[in-house]
C-alpha positions in Angstrom: 0.0 0.1 0.1 1.6 3.5 -0.7 -0.2 7.0 0.1 -1.4 9.3 -2.3 -3.5 11.7 -0.7 -4.2 12.8 3.1 -7.7 10.9 2.7 -5.3 7.6 2.4 -3.6 8.6 5.2 -6.8 9.0 7.6 -8.2 6.0 6.3 -4.8 3.8 8.2 -6.6 2.1 11.5 -4.6 1.7 14.6 -3.6 -1.4 15.5 -1.2 -3.5 18.5 1.9 -2.2 16.9 3.6 0.5 14.6 3.8 0.5 11.4 4.8 2.7 8.7 3.2 3.7 4.7 5.5 4.9 2.2 4.0 7.8 0.6 4.3 8.2 -3.3 6.4 10.7 -4.6 9.3 11.2 -2.2 12.0 8.2 -1.7 12.0 7.5 2.0 9.0 9.8 2.8 6.2 7.4 5.3 3.6 8.4 7.7 4.4 6.1 11.0 1.1 4.9 12.6 1.1 4.0 16.4 -1.7 1.9 18.6 -3.0 5.4 20.2 -4.2 6.3 17.4 -1.0 9.1 16.3 0.4 9.5 12.8 3.6 10.5 12.2 5.9 12.1 9.0 9.4 10.3 8.8 11.9 10.7 6.2 14.5 7.9 5.3 17.6 9.4 3.6 20.8 8.2 2.8 23.9 9.4 4.8 26.2 11.4 3.1 29.3 10.5 4.3 29.0 6.7 5.7 27.7 4.0 2.9 24.9 1.9 4.4 23.5 3.9 6.9 19.9 5.4 6.4 19.0 7.8 9.2 15.8 9.0 10.2 14.4 12.0 10.9 11.0 12.8 12.2 9.2 15.7 10.4 6.1 16.4 11.8 3.0 14.7 13.6 -0.1 14.6 10.4 -2.8 16.8 12.6 0.2 19.6 12.5 1.4 19.4 8.8 -0.1 19.2 5.7 0.9 16.6 2.8 2.4 19.1 0.6 4.1 20.6 2.7 6.0 17.3 4.4 6.7 17.2 0.4 8.2 20.3 0.4 10.0 20.0 3.1 11.0 15.7 2.4 12.2 17.9 -1.5 14.4 20.1 0.7 16.4 17.4 3.0 17.1 15.3 0.2 19.0 18.1 -1.7 21.0 19.0 0.8 22.3 15.5 1.1 22.7 15.3 -2.5 25.5 17.9 -2.0 27.2 15.9 0.8 25.4 17.8 4.0 24.0 15.5 6.6 20.5 17.7 8.0 20.8 15.8 11.3 24.1 17.4 11.5 22.8 20.9 10.4 19.6 20.8 12.7 21.8 19.6 15.8 24.6 22.5 15.3 21.7 24.5 14.6 20.1 23.5 18.3 23.8 24.7 19.6 23.8 28.0 18.0 20.6 28.9 19.9 21.7 29.5 23.5 25.7 30.2 22.2 24.9 34.4 23.2 23.7 33.2 26.9 27.2 31.9 27.4 28.0 32.9 31.4 25.1 34.8 31.4 22.7 36.1 34.9 20.5 33.7 36.3 17.1 35.6 35.4 18.1 35.7 31.5 18.8 31.9 31.8 15.6 31.4 34.0 14.0 32.5 30.9 15.7 30.6 28.2 14.8 27.2 29.9 11.3 28.2 30.8 10.8 29.3 26.9 12.2 25.9 26.4 9.7 24.2 28.6 7.1 25.5 26.8 8.1 24.8 23.6 9.0 21.7 23.9 6.2 20.5 26.1 4.1 22.1 22.2 6.0 19.8 20.1 5.9 16.9 21.8 2.3 16.9 22.2 0.2 19.2 20.3 -0.2 22.7 19.5 -3.0 23.3 20.8 -1.7 22.2 24.4 0.8 23.8 26.5 1.3 23.7 30.9 -1.8 25.2 32.9 -1.9 28.8 33.8 -1.2 27.5 37.5 1.7 25.8 36.8 2.9 28.8 35.1 2.1 31.4 38.0 3.9 28.6 40.6 7.1 28.6 38.2 7.2 32.4 38.6 6.8 33.0 42.2 9.1 29.9 42.9 12.0 31.4 40.7 10.2 34.9 41.0 12.0 35.2 45.0 15.6 33.9 43.6 15.7 36.6 40.6 14.7 39.0 43.3 17.9 38.0 44.9 20.7 37.3 42.5 18.8 37.9 39.2 21.7 39.6 38.1 24.8 37.7 38.9 25.8 35.3 36.3 26.0 31.7 36.9 29.6 31.0 37.0 29.1 33.2 40.2 27.1 32.0 41.9 27.3 29.4 44.9 25.3 26.8 46.5 25.9 29.2 49.9 23.6 31.7 48.0 21.1 29.5 46.5 20.2 27.5 49.9 20.1 31.0 51.8 17.4 32.5 49.8 15.5 29.3 50.4 15.6 29.2 54.0 14.5 32.6 54.7 11.6 31.4 52.0 11.0 28.4 54.5 11.6 31.2 57.8 8.8 33.4 56.5 5.7 32.8 58.2 3.5 33.8 55.6 5.4 31.2 53.1 5.0 27.2 53.2 8.0 25.1 53.4 6.6 23.8 50.2 7.7 27.4 48.2 11.2 27.3 49.5 11.9 23.4 48.1 10.0 23.7 44.6 12.4 26.8 44.3 15.6 24.7 45.5 14.4 22.5 43.2 13.8 24.9 40.1 16.6 26.3 41.0 18.8 23.1 40.4 16.5 22.5 37.2 18.0 25.7 35.5 21.4 25.2 36.6 20.5 21.8 34.7 19.4 23.4 31.9 22.7 25.6 31.5 25.2 22.8 32.2 23.7 21.1 29.9 23.9 23.7 27.1 27.5 24.8 28.1 26.0 28.0 29.4 27.3 27.3 32.5 30.5 25.1 34.4 28.2 23.0 37.4 25.6 22.6 38.3 25.7 24.4 42.8 21.7 23.8 43.2 22.5 20.0 43.4 25.3 20.9 46.9 21.8 21.7 48.8 20.1 18.8 48.4 19.2 17.7 51.7 19.5 20.8 53.2 16.2 22.0 53.5 12.9 20.6 55.6 11.3 19.1 53.2 7.9 19.6 50.8 5.8 18.9 53.3 7.1 19.4 55.8 4.1 20.4 58.3 1.8 19.3 56.0 -1.3 16.9 57.0 -2.3 14.7 55.1 -5.4 12.6 56.1 -5.2 8.4 55.5 -7.4 6.0 56.9 -5.1 3.0 58.4 -8.1 1.0 59.9 -10.2 -2.0 57.9 -13.1 -0.7 59.2 -12.7 2.3 58.6 -11.5 1.7 54.9 -13.8 -0.9 54.1 -16.6 1.6 54.7 -14.5 4.6 52.1 -13.6 2.3 49.8 -18.2 1.3 49.7 -18.7 5.1 49.6 -16.1 5.4 46.5 -17.6 2.8 45.0 -21.4 4.0 45.3 -20.8 7.1 44.7 -22.3 8.4 40.8 -21.6 11.8 41.5 -18.8 12.8 38.5 -18.1 12.0 35.1 -17.2 7.6 34.3 -13.2 8.8 33.4 -13.2 10.9 36.5 -15.0 8.1 38.8 -12.3 4.8 37.4 -9.4 6.8 38.4 -10.7 7.6 41.7 -11.5 3.4 42.2 -8.5 2.5 40.7 -6.1 4.4 42.9 -6.5 1.9 46.1 -6.0 0.1 44.0 -1.9 1.1 42.4 -1.8 4.1 45.5 0.5 5.9 43.4 0.8 9.9 43.7 -2.5 11.4 42.1 0.0 13.5 39.6 1.1 9.6 38.3 -2.3 8.0 38.5 -3.6 11.3 36.3 -0.5 11.8 34.3 -0.5 7.5 33.3 0.1 6.9 30.0 -1.8 3.9 27.9 2.1 2.8 26.4 3.4 2.6 29.4 1.8 -0.4 30.3 2.6 -3.6 29.6 -0.3 -5.9 29.3 1.8 -9.5 29.1 3.3 -8.6 31.8 1.0 -6.9 34.1 2.8 -3.8 34.2 3.2 -0.3 34.6 6.7 1.5 33.9 7.2 4.7 34.7 8.4 7.4 35.9 7.4 9.2 38.8 6.7 12.9 38.4 8.3 14.2 42.0 11.7 10.7 41.4 13.1 13.9 39.4 15.7 15.3 40.9 15.6 13.7 44.3 17.8 12.0 46.1 15.9 9.9 48.0 12.9 8.7 45.4 13.5 6.5 42.2 13.8 7.5 39.6 12.2 4.8 37.6 9.0 2.4 39.4 7.2 0.0 38.5 3.8 -1.1 39.3 2.6 -4.7 39.2 -0.8 -4.5 38.0 -3.3 -6.6 39.7 -6.1 -9.1 37.9 -8.1 -6.3 38.9 -6.4 -3.5 37.9 -5.8 -5.4 34.7 -9.5 -6.1 34.4 -10.7 -2.1 35.3 -8.2 -0.7 32.7 -9.4 -2.9 29.8 -13.2 -0.8 30.6 -11.2 2.1 30.9 -9.8 1.3 27.5 -13.2 1.1 26.1 -13.1 5.5 26.4 -9.6 6.4 26.3 -8.1 3.8 24.6 -7.6 6.0 21.5 -5.5 9.0 23.8 -2.8 9.4 24.6 -3.8 9.6 28.7 -5.6 6.9 30.1 -6.9 9.4 32.5 -7.7 11.8 30.0 -9.7 14.8 30.3 -12.6 14.5 28.3 -13.3 18.1 27.9 -12.2 21.2 26.3 -9.3 22.2 28.4 -5.8 22.9 29.1 -5.0 19.9 31.3 -4.5 16.6 28.6 -5.3 14.7 31.7 -8.2 15.0 34.7 -7.2 17.4 37.4 -5.5 17.2 41.1 -8.3 19.8 41.9 -11.2 17.3 40.7 -10.0 14.6 43.0 -9.9 16.9 45.8 -13.0 17.5 45.9 -14.5 13.9 44.7 -13.0 13.4 48.8 -14.4 16.5 49.7 -17.9 15.5 47.8 -17.8 12.2 49.4 -17.7 13.5 53.1 -14.2 12.6 53.7 -12.8 15.9 54.0 -9.7 15.8 56.5 -9.7 12.0 56.8 -9.5 10.5 53.4 -7.6 12.8 50.4 -5.6 10.6 47.4 -2.2 11.4 48.3 -3.7 9.4 51.1 -3.9 6.1 49.6 0.0 5.5 50.0 -0.5 5.4 54.0 -3.1 3.7 53.6 -1.8 1.1 52.0 1.9 0.9 53.6 -0.3 1.1 57.1 -2.5 -2.1 56.1 -0.3 -3.9 54.2 2.6 -4.0 57.0 0.2 -4.7 60.0 -2.3 -6.8 59.1 -2.4 -10.6 60.2 -3.5 -12.3 56.1 -0.6 -8.8 54.2 2.5 -8.9 56.9 5.1 -7.8 54.5 7.7 -5.7 54.9 8.8 -1.9 55.7 11.4 -2.6 52.5 8.9 -3.7 50.1 6.2 -1.4 50.6 9.1 1.6 50.7 10.5 -0.2 47.1 6.7 -0.3 45.8 6.2 3.6 47.2 9.1 4.6 44.7 11.3 5.4 47.4 15.3 4.5 47.7 15.8 2.0 50.9 18.8 3.0 52.2 21.9 1.2 54.3 23.4 1.9 57.5 26.0 4.0 55.7 23.1 6.4 53.6 24.2 4.2 50.4 21.4 3.3 48.5 20.6 -0.2 47.7 20.5 0.9 43.6 19.8 -3.3 42.1 17.4 -4.2 45.2 13.6 -3.7 43.9 11.9 -7.0 45.5 9.7 -7.0 42.4 8.8 -10.6 42.1 7.4 -10.5 46.2 5.9 -7.0 45.0 3.8 -8.6 42.3 2.7 -11.1 44.7 2.3 -8.0 47.1 -0.4 -5.9 44.6 -2.0 -8.9 43.8 -2.3 -9.8 47.3 -3.7 -6.3 48.7 -6.2 -6.4 45.5 -7.4 -8.8 47.0 -7.8 -8.1 50.2 -9.5 -4.6 49.1 -12.4 -6.4 47.4 -13.2 -8.1 50.4 -12.8 -4.9 52.4 -15.2 -3.8 50.3 -17.5 -6.9 50.5 -18.0 -6.1 54.0 -21.2 -4.9 55.6 
């Protein structure tokens, strides 16, 4: 089969695996179709300097670039190749040169470049119609605004870890500011430095040296959680009976107890991260990036009950990227945090149980109940926490996956039984 018109592309059906179909008129140009419905243009071209090598370039998504435009773009690239120019090398050089003028720039200038890059990357990766929410952008500006007021005019190589720590400590010591803001300011400052170091704009990430020197982001915050079997059973029953929300929101709420991940990780769950054959969900926890007390990659074994629920949800959002995709016109690709927060308030569990509280509920019940009795190490690993030895070093290879597979199935069976208790 060969593509001749945009109608041919629109008629391409999704399969269980990715596949490509050639486009007529341009050698090496094709459309790649993904199981989630995404379609992208790709061009394979003969490398101008290495015989037998045919690199591949992504030229855009079908819903963003017209067929006529992508053919024109492909022809231009092949013309460059014919002249002995590698288009990927040119593209990479353009990316490097993009930030050359910011070599050892001020902190405020790098912050703006980091912010612009984050927004541009999000749009390119997902859709030109999607971006970060206004609340996210406002929080970036709040946190980094504190830092910019103090060290914004200082050049990156002249900033020290002491300067960064001083600003963050002053935020945490201010009664009008939550410790969360101070800790978040430190984290975003580290991300800005990482951005600069990766692009050769400063020598080292001095913000890394401030890790562990501040009060944690959740210090003093009360995250309510039910840890008694009888009360937890009542909660599960109330959740199952509640009908005052959309089907996808209710599905998210009722899946949360089984997997007990953070709200953001459940809400942003992607279909492509689910290994159906091995019944595993593998992803990078949002809170784990850049933190030495949390893993950067987490495997969640999926009990039989979870697989069944996910198959039901697949009928609603299987054609989208996210499992709990937002079903209304919104800048959010998936359901919001506020959506889940309000559910527990409407259920009558405000200050009694929150979405994040299922982590504490699961850990406590898994360790204390006679029919479960799982160890602190195994439960901590499933929560995505790093396990350290007596010298403070992390057991990087310890994952106890086989034990965790059994634990997650036992946990699913346990909470199903609790739900049936009258």
